[in-house]
Structure formats: C-alpha cells, structure tokens
C-alpha positions as CSV (number, residue, x, y, z in Angstrom):
1,M,99.8,97.5,76.5
2,S,96.8,99.4,75.3
3,N,94.4,97.3,77.4
4,I,96.1,98.3,80.7
5,L,96.3,101.9,79.5
6,D,92.5,101.8,79.0
7,V,92.0,100.4,82.4
8,L,94.2,103.1,84.0
9,Q,92.5,105.8,82.0
10,N,89.2,104.7,83.3
11,C,90.6,104.8,86.8
12,V,91.7,108.4,86.2
13,E,88.3,109.4,84.9
14,A,86.2,107.6,87.5
15,R,88.7,108.2,90.4
16,H,88.5,104.6,91.5
17,L,90.6,103.7,94.5
18,I,92.7,100.7,93.5
19,D,95.3,98.3,94.8
20,V,98.2,97.9,92.4
21,Y,100.3,94.8,92.5
22,R,103.7,94.9,90.8
23,S,106.0,92.2,89.5
24,F,108.7,92.8,92.0
25,D,106.9,92.1,95.3
26,L,103.6,90.3,94.9
27,E,102.9,90.8,98.7
28,E,103.1,94.6,98.5
29,T,100.3,96.6,97.2
30,I,100.2,100.3,96.4
31,T,96.8,101.7,97.3
32,G,95.6,104.9,95.8
33,F,93.9,106.5,92.9
34,V,95.4,107.0,89.5
35,E,96.1,110.7,89.1
36,Q,97.9,110.7,85.7
37,I,99.3,108.3,83.1
38,S,101.5,108.5,80.1
39,D,102.3,105.7,77.7
40,E,104.9,104.3,80.0
41,L,104.3,105.7,83.5
42,A,101.5,105.8,86.1
43,C,101.2,108.3,88.9
44,L,99.1,107.4,91.9
45,V,98.1,109.5,94.8
46,K,98.8,107.0,97.7
47,I,96.2,106.6,100.4
48,D,96.9,104.7,103.6
49,E,94.5,102.3,105.4
50,D,92.8,105.1,107.4
51,G,92.0,107.1,104.2
52,S,94.7,109.7,104.6
53,F,96.9,111.1,101.9
54,D,100.4,109.5,101.8
55,G,102.2,111.1,99.0
56,R,102.6,110.3,95.3
57,V,104.2,107.4,93.6
58,V,105.2,107.0,90.0
59,F,106.2,103.7,88.4
60,K,106.6,102.1,85.0
61,I,103.3,100.6,83.8
62,E,105.1,97.5,82.5
63,T,105.8,96.5,86.1
64,I,102.1,96.1,86.9
65,S,101.1,92.5,87.5
66,R,97.4,93.1,88.6
67,I,95.0,95.8,89.7
68,R,92.1,95.3,92.2
69,R,89.2,97.7,92.7
70,D,85.8,97.8,94.3
71,N,86.5,95.3,97.1
72,T,85.2,95.8,100.7
73,Q,88.5,97.1,102.1
74,L,88.8,99.6,99.3
75,Q,85.2,100.7,99.7
76,L,85.9,101.2,103.5
77,I,89.0,103.3,102.8
78,T,87.1,105.3,100.2
79,S,84.5,106.2,102.9
80,L,87.2,107.2,105.3
81,M,88.9,109.3,102.7
82,K,85.8,111.5,102.4
83,K,86.4,112.7,106.0
84,K,90.1,113.5,105.5
85,P,91.6,116.6,103.9
86,M,93.3,116.0,100.6
87,P,95.9,118.4,99.3
88,T,95.6,120.2,96.0
89,L,98.3,118.7,93.8
90,S,99.8,120.2,90.7
91,K,100.1,118.1,87.5
92,I,103.4,116.4,87.0
93,D,105.3,116.5,83.7
94,M,105.2,112.8,82.8
95,S,107.2,113.1,79.6
96,S,110.0,110.9,81.0
97,F,110.8,109.0,84.3
98,L,113.8,111.3,84.8
99,T,111.6,114.4,84.4
100,V,109.2,113.0,87.0
101,M,112.0,112.5,89.5
102,E,113.3,116.0,89.0
103,N,109.8,117.5,89.4
104,L,109.0,115.6,92.5
105,N,112.4,116.5,94.0
106,R,111.8,120.2,93.2
107,D,108.2,120.1,94.6
108,C,108.9,118.1,97.8
109,G,112.6,118.8,98.4
110,Y,113.5,115.0,98.2
111,V,112.6,111.8,96.5
112,S,112.4,108.1,97.5
113,L,114.0,106.0,94.8
114,Y,113.4,102.3,94.4
115,Q,115.4,99.8,92.5
116,E,113.1,96.9,92.9
117,G,114.7,94.6,90.4
118,L,117.8,94.5,92.7
119,D,116.0,94.5,96.0
120,A,112.2,95.1,96.3
121,E,112.5,96.1,100.0
122,V,115.0,98.9,99.8
123,C,114.4,102.5,99.0
124,F,116.8,105.5,99.1
125,I,115.5,108.8,100.3
126,G,117.3,112.0,99.7
127,Q,117.7,115.1,97.6
128,L,118.4,114.5,94.0
129,Q,121.6,116.4,93.2
130,K,122.5,115.2,89.6
131,T,120.8,113.2,87.0
132,G,121.9,111.3,83.9
133,E,123.0,107.7,83.4
134,F,123.7,107.8,87.2
135,L,121.7,109.6,89.8
136,Q,123.4,111.4,92.6
137,L,121.3,111.5,95.8
138,H,122.2,113.3,99.0
139,E,120.7,110.5,101.1
140,Y,119.0,110.6,104.4
141,G,120.2,107.6,106.3
142,S,118.0,105.7,108.8
143,L,116.7,107.4,112.0
144,D,118.9,105.0,114.0
145,E,122.1,106.4,112.6
146,M,121.2,109.9,111.6
147,N,123.9,109.7,109.0
148,R,123.7,111.5,105.6
149,S,125.8,110.5,102.6
150,F,126.1,110.9,98.9
151,L,124.9,107.9,97.0
152,I,125.3,107.2,93.3
153,L,122.5,105.0,91.7
154,R,122.2,103.7,88.2
155,Y,119.2,105.4,86.5
156,D,118.2,102.3,84.4
157,D,117.8,100.3,87.6
158,T,115.3,102.7,89.1
159,T,111.7,101.4,88.8
160,R,109.7,103.6,91.2
161,V,109.8,107.1,92.7
162,E,107.8,108.5,95.6
163,A,107.5,111.8,97.4
164,G,105.3,113.6,99.8
165,G,104.6,110.6,102.0
166,K,104.2,110.7,105.8
167,Y,107.3,108.6,106.6
168,E,109.6,110.6,104.2
169,N,108.3,113.9,105.5
170,N,108.9,112.9,109.1
171,L,112.4,111.7,108.3
172,V,113.3,115.0,106.5
173,Q,111.8,117.1,109.4
174,T,113.7,115.0,112.0
175,Y,116.9,115.6,110.1
176,K,116.2,119.4,110.1
177,V,115.6,119.4,113.9
178,Y,118.7,117.2,114.5
179,Q,120.9,119.6,112.5
180,N,119.8,122.6,114.5
C-alpha cells in the first residue's frame, strides 16, 4: 500500500487535479485534488467539470483501482478552477472513518453515505444521529417525494462519505423551504 500512499502524498503536496477510479464502479470517476490522507483514507476536494468546488469526499484507499492526472481534460478544468472561488476548508480528523463521518456531519449538517459494495449507484443523504456498529441517519428522501425517514445502515458496509456538494446542499435547502 505504500506505493499508493506515496502517489497520494505527492498529489497533496503538488495539488494535482486527478481522476480517481474505484473498484466499485469503473465508469464513475471522482475528480478533485487530494486534500489529506491517512494510512487508510483519502480526502479529496471534489471539483466539477466547470472547475467549481463540489464538496468533499472521503473513501478507503484500498478501493482505488487507478488514478489519472495531467490529461487534457484535467488541465482544462484546472484552468477553469483558477477563475472560481474556492472555500477555505478546515482540516478533517482522519483518525478513523467514523470520526470523518461525524466531523463532516458536524461541519455541514448532513452527510452522504455510500455502500458501494452493495449498490454503487445509491447514496443516502441525511443527518447522522447515532454511530456505532450501525449508523442512524435522519434521511432526506428524493425531491420527488419530499419524504424524510430514519434509516439504519451497517457501518462496515459504508465505503464512502461526502458532504458540502452542490446537489446535497440544494436538497437540504429545498427541504428547509418545504418545511416552512
């Protein structure tokens, strides 16, 4: 694993914009720059195709299948990024995946949890209520139904957590407007 840690550390230091491919969905990439790493986790600042900030994502390093950098598309996005505002982000405590979830939930007011080993296309967005062997999430349902529920997810099945993204922020704001 040290080889990938060396590559990721180089990306942190050089602030390379990269595409990360992961073993669950080889079609999906996560585009961003590596903000922090630990022995087991990577935190990327997500950047969308127009160079705008799109939240943070933390995932287990063992799920990385490949990393691409310095291609034409990433160079174009990098030039677009220079014209966009980037928020100042505080460091995340990366001591454990659970700690990351709790910190992102505290900072953003919600998290998006992925259990990609079960279904790579589904995420659960909500406020983390309780943590442990099972995670209790006060979930925001789809915009179509505008239905909130409490959801219990097995912690060990969770492979990725995101927060601060455009879609999630819009979803939470829509629920706030809807409730008033």
